[in-house]
C-alpha positions as CSV (number, residue, x, y, z in Angstrom):
1,X,-136.4,228.6,-45.3
2,X,-139.0,230.6,-46.7
3,X,-139.2,234.0,-46.7
4,X,-142.2,236.3,-45.0
5,X,-143.5,238.7,-47.2
6,X,-144.8,242.0,-45.8
7,X,-148.0,243.0,-47.6
8,X,-149.7,246.3,-47.6
9,X,-153.0,246.7,-48.7
10,X,-154.0,249.9,-49.9
11,X,-158.3,249.3,-49.9
12,X,-160.9,251.2,-51.8
13,X,-164.4,250.4,-53.2
14,X,-163.5,248.8,-56.3
15,X,-160.2,247.6,-56.0
16,X,-156.8,246.5,-53.4
17,X,-153.5,247.8,-54.4
18,X,-150.8,245.3,-52.7
19,X,-147.5,245.8,-52.3
20,X,-145.4,242.6,-50.6
21,X,-141.8,243.0,-49.7
22,X,-139.1,241.1,-47.6
23,X,-137.8,242.1,-44.6
24,X,-134.7,243.9,-46.3
25,X,-137.7,245.8,-48.7
26,X,-137.0,244.2,-51.3
27,X,-140.1,244.2,-53.7
28,X,-141.6,240.7,-54.1
29,X,-145.4,241.3,-55.8
30,X,-147.0,244.5,-56.4
31,X,-150.3,245.5,-58.3
32,X,-153.8,245.3,-58.0
33,X,-157.0,243.5,-57.7
34,X,-160.4,243.6,-57.4
35,X,-162.4,244.4,-54.3
36,X,-164.8,241.4,-54.4
37,X,-164.5,238.2,-52.0
38,X,-163.9,236.0,-54.9
39,X,-161.2,238.0,-56.7
40,X,-159.5,238.6,-52.9
41,X,-159.4,234.8,-52.7
42,X,-158.0,233.7,-55.5
43,X,-155.3,235.9,-55.3
44,X,-154.5,235.1,-51.8
45,X,-154.5,230.8,-52.9
46,X,-152.1,232.1,-55.9
47,X,-149.6,233.8,-53.3
48,X,-147.8,231.1,-52.5
49,X,-145.8,231.9,-49.5
50,X,-146.1,232.9,-45.8
51,X,-147.5,236.4,-45.4
52,X,-148.0,239.3,-43.2
53,X,-150.8,242.2,-44.1
54,X,-151.6,244.9,-43.2
55,X,-154.2,247.8,-44.2
56,X,-156.0,251.2,-43.3
57,X,-159.1,250.9,-41.3
58,X,-162.0,252.4,-43.7
59,X,-165.8,251.5,-44.0
60,X,-163.9,248.3,-46.2
61,X,-161.8,246.8,-44.2
62,X,-164.5,244.8,-42.2
63,X,-165.3,241.9,-44.4
64,X,-161.9,242.3,-46.5
65,X,-160.3,241.6,-43.3
66,X,-162.6,238.4,-42.5
67,X,-162.0,237.1,-46.5
68,X,-158.3,237.3,-46.5
69,X,-157.9,236.3,-42.5
70,X,-157.5,232.4,-43.2
71,X,-154.6,233.2,-45.6
72,X,-152.4,235.2,-43.9
73,X,-150.1,234.6,-41.3
74,X,-151.1,237.7,-39.4
75,X,-153.4,240.6,-40.7
76,X,-153.3,243.6,-39.3
77,X,-155.7,247.0,-39.5
78,X,-153.6,250.2,-38.8
79,X,-155.3,253.5,-37.0
80,X,-156.2,255.8,-39.8
81,X,-155.0,259.5,-38.5
82,X,-151.6,257.7,-36.7
83,X,-150.8,255.8,-39.9
84,X,-150.9,259.2,-42.0
85,X,-148.8,260.9,-39.2
86,X,-146.2,257.9,-40.6
87,X,-146.4,257.2,-44.7
88,X,-147.6,260.9,-45.5
89,X,-145.4,261.9,-48.8
90,X,-145.8,264.8,-51.7
91,X,-146.7,262.2,-54.3
92,X,-149.6,259.9,-53.1
93,X,-151.3,257.5,-55.1
94,X,-152.8,253.6,-54.6
95,X,-149.5,252.1,-55.4
96,X,-147.5,255.0,-53.2
97,X,-149.7,253.8,-50.3
98,X,-149.3,250.6,-50.2
99,X,-145.4,250.5,-50.4
100,X,-145.6,252.7,-47.6
101,X,-147.7,250.6,-45.9
102,X,-145.9,247.4,-46.4
103,X,-142.6,249.3,-45.1
104,X,-144.4,250.5,-41.7
105,X,-145.1,247.0,-41.5
106,X,-142.0,245.3,-42.0
107,X,-140.2,247.9,-39.7
108,X,-142.5,247.1,-36.8
109,X,-143.9,250.8,-37.3
110,X,-147.3,250.1,-38.5
111,X,-149.5,251.9,-35.6
112,X,-152.0,249.0,-35.1
113,X,-156.1,249.5,-34.2
114,X,-158.2,246.7,-32.1
115,X,-160.2,244.8,-34.8
116,X,-163.5,243.2,-32.8
117,X,-164.7,239.7,-33.8
118,X,-166.8,239.5,-36.6
119,X,-170.0,238.6,-34.8
120,X,-169.7,241.7,-32.5
121,X,-168.9,244.1,-35.1
122,X,-172.5,242.7,-36.8
123,X,-174.3,243.5,-33.7
124,X,-172.4,246.8,-33.4
125,X,-173.5,247.4,-37.2
126,X,-177.4,247.3,-35.6
127,X,-177.0,249.3,-32.6
128,X,-175.6,251.7,-34.7
129,X,-178.1,251.7,-37.5
130,X,-180.7,251.8,-34.5
131,X,-179.4,255.3,-33.2
132,X,-179.7,256.4,-36.9
133,X,-183.2,256.3,-36.8
134,X,-183.5,257.3,-33.1
135,X,-181.5,260.4,-34.7
136,X,-184.2,260.5,-37.9
137,X,-186.8,260.4,-35.3
138,X,-185.8,263.7,-33.8
139,X,-186.0,265.0,-37.1
140,X,-189.4,264.1,-38.0
141,X,-190.2,265.4,-34.4
142,X,-188.4,269.1,-35.2
143,X,-189.9,269.2,-38.6
144,X,-193.7,268.2,-37.1
145,X,-193.0,271.3,-34.7
146,X,-191.6,273.4,-37.9
147,X,-194.4,273.0,-40.1
148,X,-196.7,274.0,-37.5
149,X,-194.9,277.5,-36.2
150,X,-194.5,278.1,-39.9
151,X,-198.3,278.2,-40.4
152,X,-198.7,280.1,-37.1
153,X,-200.5,277.1,-34.9
154,X,-200.4,277.2,-31.2
155,X,-199.3,273.4,-29.8
156,X,-198.2,272.2,-26.2
157,X,-194.9,271.2,-26.7
158,X,-194.8,268.8,-24.3
159,X,-197.5,266.7,-25.7
160,X,-197.1,267.5,-29.5
161,X,-195.7,263.8,-30.6
162,X,-198.8,261.8,-28.5
163,X,-200.9,259.9,-30.5
164,X,-204.0,261.4,-29.0
165,X,-203.3,265.2,-29.1
166,X,-201.6,265.1,-32.0
167,X,-204.9,263.7,-33.8
168,X,-207.0,266.1,-32.0
169,X,-204.8,269.1,-33.0
170,X,-204.9,267.8,-36.6
171,X,-209.1,268.4,-35.9
172,X,-208.6,271.7,-35.4
173,X,-206.3,273.0,-38.4
174,X,-209.0,275.0,-39.8
175,X,-207.3,277.9,-41.4
176,X,-203.8,275.5,-42.0
177,X,-203.4,274.6,-45.9
178,X,-204.4,271.1,-46.8
179,X,-200.6,270.5,-48.1
180,X,-199.3,271.0,-44.7
181,X,-202.0,268.8,-42.8
182,X,-200.7,266.0,-45.2
183,X,-197.7,266.6,-44.6
184,X,-197.7,266.5,-40.8
185,X,-199.7,263.1,-41.6
186,X,-197.0,261.8,-43.4
187,X,-194.3,262.9,-41.0
188,X,-196.3,261.1,-38.3
189,X,-197.2,257.8,-40.3
190,X,-192.8,257.7,-40.5
191,X,-192.5,258.7,-36.9
192,X,-194.3,255.6,-35.7
193,X,-192.6,253.2,-38.1
194,X,-189.3,254.5,-36.8
195,X,-190.3,254.2,-33.3
196,X,-191.0,250.8,-33.5
197,X,-188.5,249.8,-35.9
198,X,-185.8,251.3,-33.0
199,X,-187.3,249.5,-30.2
200,X,-187.6,246.0,-31.7
201,X,-183.6,246.3,-32.7
202,X,-182.5,247.2,-28.9
203,X,-185.1,244.7,-27.6
204,X,-183.7,241.7,-29.6
205,X,-179.9,243.1,-29.2
206,X,-180.7,242.7,-25.4
207,X,-181.8,239.2,-25.6
208,X,-178.6,238.0,-27.2
209,X,-176.8,235.0,-25.5
210,X,-173.5,236.9,-25.7
211,X,-175.2,240.1,-24.9
212,X,-177.4,239.5,-22.2
213,X,-175.6,238.8,-18.7
214,X,-173.4,241.4,-19.4
215,X,-175.5,244.2,-20.2
216,X,-177.5,242.8,-17.1
217,X,-174.3,243.7,-14.6
218,X,-174.1,246.9,-16.2
219,X,-177.6,247.8,-15.8
220,X,-176.8,247.5,-11.9
221,X,-175.3,250.5,-12.0
222,X,-177.9,252.9,-11.0
223,X,-178.3,255.5,-14.4
224,X,-177.4,253.2,-16.4
225,X,-180.2,251.6,-19.3
226,X,-180.4,249.8,-22.1
227,X,-178.9,252.0,-24.4
228,X,-176.1,252.8,-22.4
229,X,-175.2,249.0,-21.5
230,X,-175.3,247.9,-25.4
231,X,-173.1,251.2,-26.6
232,X,-170.3,250.4,-23.8
233,X,-170.3,246.5,-24.6
234,X,-170.3,246.6,-28.4
235,X,-168.1,249.4,-28.8
236,X,-165.3,248.4,-26.1
237,X,-165.9,245.4,-26.7
238,X,-162.9,243.8,-24.3
239,X,-162.8,246.1,-20.9
240,X,-159.0,244.2,-20.7
241,X,-157.5,245.9,-23.5
242,X,-158.1,249.5,-21.6
243,X,-154.9,249.6,-18.9
244,X,-156.4,252.6,-17.0
245,X,-159.5,254.2,-17.0
246,X,-157.9,257.3,-17.9
247,X,-157.4,255.0,-21.5
248,X,-161.1,254.6,-21.5
249,X,-162.2,258.2,-20.9
250,X,-159.7,259.1,-23.6
251,X,-161.1,256.7,-26.7
252,X,-164.9,257.9,-24.6
253,X,-163.8,260.9,-25.9
254,X,-164.5,262.8,-22.0
255,X,-161.3,264.4,-22.2
256,X,-159.9,267.2,-24.2
257,X,-156.9,267.7,-26.6
258,X,-153.6,268.8,-24.8
259,X,-151.0,271.1,-26.6
260,X,-147.5,272.2,-25.1
261,X,-145.1,274.0,-26.2
262,X,-141.8,275.8,-25.1
263,X,-143.2,274.9,-21.5
264,X,-146.7,276.4,-22.3
265,X,-149.5,273.9,-21.8
266,X,-153.3,274.8,-23.5
267,X,-156.2,272.8,-23.1
268,X,-158.1,272.2,-26.1
269,X,-161.9,271.8,-26.4
270,X,-163.1,267.8,-26.1
271,X,-160.4,265.6,-28.7
272,X,-162.1,265.0,-31.9
273,X,-160.3,261.7,-31.7
274,X,-162.8,259.4,-30.3
275,X,-165.0,256.8,-30.4
276,X,-167.9,259.4,-31.2
277,X,-170.9,257.2,-30.3
278,X,-169.6,256.1,-26.6
279,X,-168.9,260.2,-26.6
280,X,-172.4,260.9,-27.6
281,X,-174.3,258.3,-25.5
282,X,-171.9,258.6,-22.6
283,X,-172.5,262.5,-22.7
284,X,-176.5,261.9,-22.5
285,X,-177.1,259.6,-20.4
286,X,-174.9,261.8,-17.6
287,X,-177.2,264.5,-17.9
288,X,-180.1,262.1,-16.2
289,X,-177.9,259.7,-14.5
290,X,-177.6,261.9,-11.3
291,X,-181.4,261.5,-10.6
292,X,-180.6,257.9,-10.3
293,X,-177.2,257.3,-8.6
294,X,-176.3,258.9,-5.8
295,X,-173.0,258.7,-6.1
296,X,-173.3,260.4,-9.7
297,X,-176.0,263.2,-8.2
298,X,-172.9,264.0,-5.3
299,X,-170.4,264.2,-8.1
300,X,-172.6,266.6,-10.1
301,X,-173.1,268.7,-6.9
302,X,-169.9,269.0,-6.4
303,X,-168.7,270.0,-9.8
304,X,-171.9,272.5,-10.1
305,X,-170.9,274.7,-7.2
306,X,-167.8,275.9,-8.9
307,X,-170.3,277.1,-11.8
308,X,-170.2,275.5,-14.9
309,X,-173.2,272.9,-15.8
310,X,-171.3,271.4,-18.7
311,X,-168.3,270.8,-16.9
312,X,-170.5,268.9,-14.3
313,X,-172.2,266.8,-17.2
314,X,-168.7,265.5,-18.2
315,X,-167.0,264.8,-14.4
316,X,-170.5,262.9,-14.0
317,X,-169.9,261.1,-17.7
318,X,-166.3,259.8,-16.2
319,X,-167.4,258.5,-13.3
320,X,-169.6,256.6,-15.6
321,X,-166.9,255.1,-17.5
322,X,-164.9,254.3,-14.4
323,X,-168.3,252.4,-13.1
324,X,-168.8,250.4,-16.0
325,X,-165.0,249.7,-16.8
326,X,-165.0,248.5,-13.1
327,X,-167.9,246.2,-13.4
328,X,-167.0,245.0,-16.8
329,X,-163.2,244.0,-15.8
330,X,-164.6,242.3,-12.5
331,X,-167.7,240.3,-13.6
332,X,-169.3,241.2,-10.6
333,X,-172.8,243.3,-10.0
334,X,-172.4,247.0,-9.1
335,X,-172.4,247.5,-5.1
336,X,-173.0,251.1,-4.8
337,X,-171.2,252.9,-1.2
338,X,-173.1,255.0,0.8
339,X,-172.9,259.2,0.2
340,X,-171.4,261.2,3.1
341,X,-172.0,264.7,2.1
C-alpha cells in the first residue's frame, strides 16, 4: 500500500519551500521550487505519490492553490493567526516553517480555513477593487476641500462636488494661485474617472448570473442595497458554513474581543480578527438602514435610549447580519413583521 505524503508548503513571492513527511514523521522530500505555475506543475507531476498538502493563507495562496489542487489528494489552507499559535518557535526559516506545517497536517492540527471557489474569488477581487476606488475618490474629495481651505476660499460643503457648482466656483477664484486652480481641475478629472469606474464595476457585478438572483433576494431586506448585498454574497460565499448568527456576527467583526482570567472578564474594543471588508460595509450601512427599515429603526431607538449612539449602530449592524443570514440560508425573500412600539 502506497504511503500518503503530508506536504507542508511555505509560500512566498519567488519560491515555495516544501517538506513532505509520512504519518510517523519520517521526512520523504524536502526543498524548494520556484513560485511559477510551470515549475509548480512540473514539481507536482514529479512527486509520483499520493499527497495531502497544507499552506498558510497569504496574498499568494489563491493562484498556488488553484495550480496544485488537481494534483493533490487534498489541499488545505490554514488560518495564519491560528497556525502561528501552533507552530511558533524560536528558530524560524522557510525550511522550518514547511516542516511545522507538515507536522500540523499529519497530526490533524492544521487550523483549516474556508477557501472560496475560484469564480467567487475572482468576483470578490473586483468588488474589493471597486471599494478601493471609492476610498480613493473620497480622498480626492477631501483633498479638493483642503486645497480650497488652504487658500481661504469660501464654499458650500454640501454642493462642492456637484459639477455645475464646482465649475462656477472655479470661475470665481480670482485671488487663488493658478497652480491651485490647475490642481483642482486635475482632482476633478480624476474624481469623475473614479466615479464612473466604480459605478460600472458595481453594475457589472450585479448582473452576473452567479449573483443576480441572490442579490435580488437580499435586497428585499429594507436598508440593504447593491453594495451591502454584493459584499455579503462575495465575502460570505456559502452561508451554511456558519452554524449560528453569533458566528456570522463574529466573522463580520461586530463583536468585541473577550479576555477572561482568574474569574475576571474584560470586554475589549471590536476584535481585529474579522473580515474587514464586511465590517466596514456593515457599519456604514447600519447608519442609514433605520431610515428604510422599521424593524431596524426600532432596534436603533431602543439602544439610543441607553445613551450610546455607537452601540446603537452596532446593534443595527448585528441585526442586519441576522436578517441577511436568514434570507440567504432559506432562499426566500424577506418578510417584514409589524413593529409594535
